[in-house]
C-alpha positions in Angstrom: -15.8 15.4 -35.3 -12.9 17.9 -35.3 -9.7 16.9 -33.6 -7.7 19.5 -31.9 -4.4 20.3 -33.6 -1.0 20.9 -31.9 -1.4 24.7 -32.3 -4.8 24.7 -30.7 -3.7 22.4 -28.0 -0.7 24.7 -27.2 -3.1 27.7 -27.0 -5.5 25.8 -24.7 -2.6 24.8 -22.4 -1.3 28.4 -22.3 -4.8 29.6 -21.4 -5.1 27.0 -18.7 -1.9 28.0 -16.9 -3.5 30.9 -14.9 -6.5 28.9 -13.7 -4.3 25.9 -12.8 -1.9 28.3 -10.8 -5.0 29.6 -9.0 -6.1 26.1 -8.1 -2.6 25.4 -6.7 -2.6 28.6 -4.6 -6.1 28.0 -3.3 -5.1 24.4 -2.5 -2.4 25.8 -0.2 -4.9 28.1 1.5 -7.2 25.1 2.0 -4.4 23.2 3.6 -3.9 26.1 6.1 -7.6 26.4 6.7 -8.2 22.7 7.3 -5.2 22.7 9.7 -6.7 25.6 11.7 -10.1 23.9 11.7 -8.5 20.7 13.1 -6.8 22.8 15.8 -10.1 24.4 16.8 -11.7 21.0 17.1 -8.9 19.6 19.2 -8.9 22.7 21.5 -12.7 22.4 22.1 -12.3 18.8 23.0 -9.5 19.7 25.5 -11.5 22.5 27.0 -14.5 20.3 27.4 -12.4 17.8 29.4 -11.2 20.6 31.6 -14.8 21.7 32.3 -15.4 18.8 34.7 -12.7 19.8 37.2 -13.2 23.6 36.8 -14.4 26.0 39.5 -17.5 28.0 38.6 -15.4 31.0 37.5 -13.0 28.8 35.5 -16.1 27.1 33.9 -17.4 30.4 32.8 -14.1 31.3 31.2 -13.9 27.9 29.5 -17.4 28.3 28.2 -16.6 31.7 26.7 -13.5 30.2 25.1 -15.5 27.3 23.7 -18.1 29.7 22.2 -15.4 31.8 20.5 -13.6 28.7 19.2 -16.8 27.2 18.0 -17.6 30.4 16.1 -14.2 30.2 14.6 -14.8 26.6 13.5 -18.0 27.7 11.8 -16.2 30.5 10.0 -13.4 28.2 8.9 -16.0 25.7 7.6 -17.6 28.4 5.5 -14.2 29.6 4.4 -13.2 26.1 3.3 -16.5 25.6 1.5 -16.1 28.8 -0.5 -12.5 28.1 -1.3 -13.6 24.7 -2.6 -16.3 26.4 -4.7 -13.6 28.6 -6.1 -11.4 25.6 -7.1 -14.4 23.8 -8.6 -15.3 26.8 -10.7 -11.7 27.2 -11.8 -11.5 23.5 -12.7 -14.7 23.8 -14.7 -13.1 26.8 -16.6 -10.2 24.6 -17.7 -12.7 21.9 -18.8 -14.7 24.6 -20.8 -11.5 25.9 -22.4 -10.9 22.4 -23.8 -14.5 22.1 -24.9 -14.3 25.5 -26.7 -11.2 24.6 -28.6 -11.8 20.9 -29.3 -15.6 20.8 -29.8 -16.0 24.4 -30.9 -18.8 25.0 -28.3 -19.3 28.7 -27.5 -18.9 28.6 -23.7 -17.4 32.0 -23.4 -20.2 33.5 -21.3 -20.1 30.4 -19.0 -16.4 30.8 -18.6 -16.9 34.5 -17.6 -19.6 33.5 -15.0 -17.4 30.7 -13.6 -14.5 33.1 -13.3 -16.6 35.7 -11.5 -18.2 33.2 -9.2 -14.9 31.6 -8.4 -13.1 34.8 -7.6 -16.1 36.1 -5.6 -16.1 32.9 -3.6 -12.4 33.2 -3.0 -12.7 36.8 -1.8 -15.4 36.0 0.7 -13.5 32.9 1.8 -10.4 35.0 2.5 -12.5 37.6 4.4 -13.9 34.8 6.6 -10.4 33.5 7.1 -9.2 37.0 8.2 -12.2 37.1 10.6 -11.1 33.8 12.1 -7.7 35.2 12.7 -9.2 38.2 14.4 -11.4 36.0 16.6 -8.4 33.9 17.5 -6.6 36.9 18.8 -9.7 37.9 20.8 -9.8 34.5 22.4 -6.1 34.8 23.2 -6.6 38.3 24.7 -9.5 36.9 26.9 -7.3 33.9 28.0 -4.4 36.1 28.9 -6.7 38.4 30.8 -8.1 35.5 32.8 -4.6 34.3 33.7 -3.6 37.8 34.7 -6.7 38.2 36.9 -6.1 34.9 38.6 -2.4 35.5 39.3 -2.8 39.2 40.2 0.2 40.0 38.0 0.2 42.3 35.0 2.1 41.5 31.9 4.9 43.9 31.0 
């Protein structure tokens, strides 16, 4: 068994800095995504309670809001899953780097695949997150339109 020396350990730690920084950044994105998911769930619960006392027109508007918010929830769920896959792949890269240097196991191809899968998952996750933001604005536009229609006033 070969023990890793201080020079090799320093090299491994230097190589691990970028993946660990990526994990940290994706962790912050996950925090934002899970907060948004929690808000969508809370909003759907509130709208469901309002449905009982709603007029037929209000119920139709609430139903549309719930559909949009539920779609957002599904997008956020997928986005969170893919961001988590990215973190998992990146963590495995750090593990592989230590295995390469301490056990002299040639895992270079695996590291490249993990990096590609992790970045691909992150890119798709971010695309879904942007789509959620777009849907959020569409729901707001609809809600403002309903308020304007009910009041007869037009926003300036």
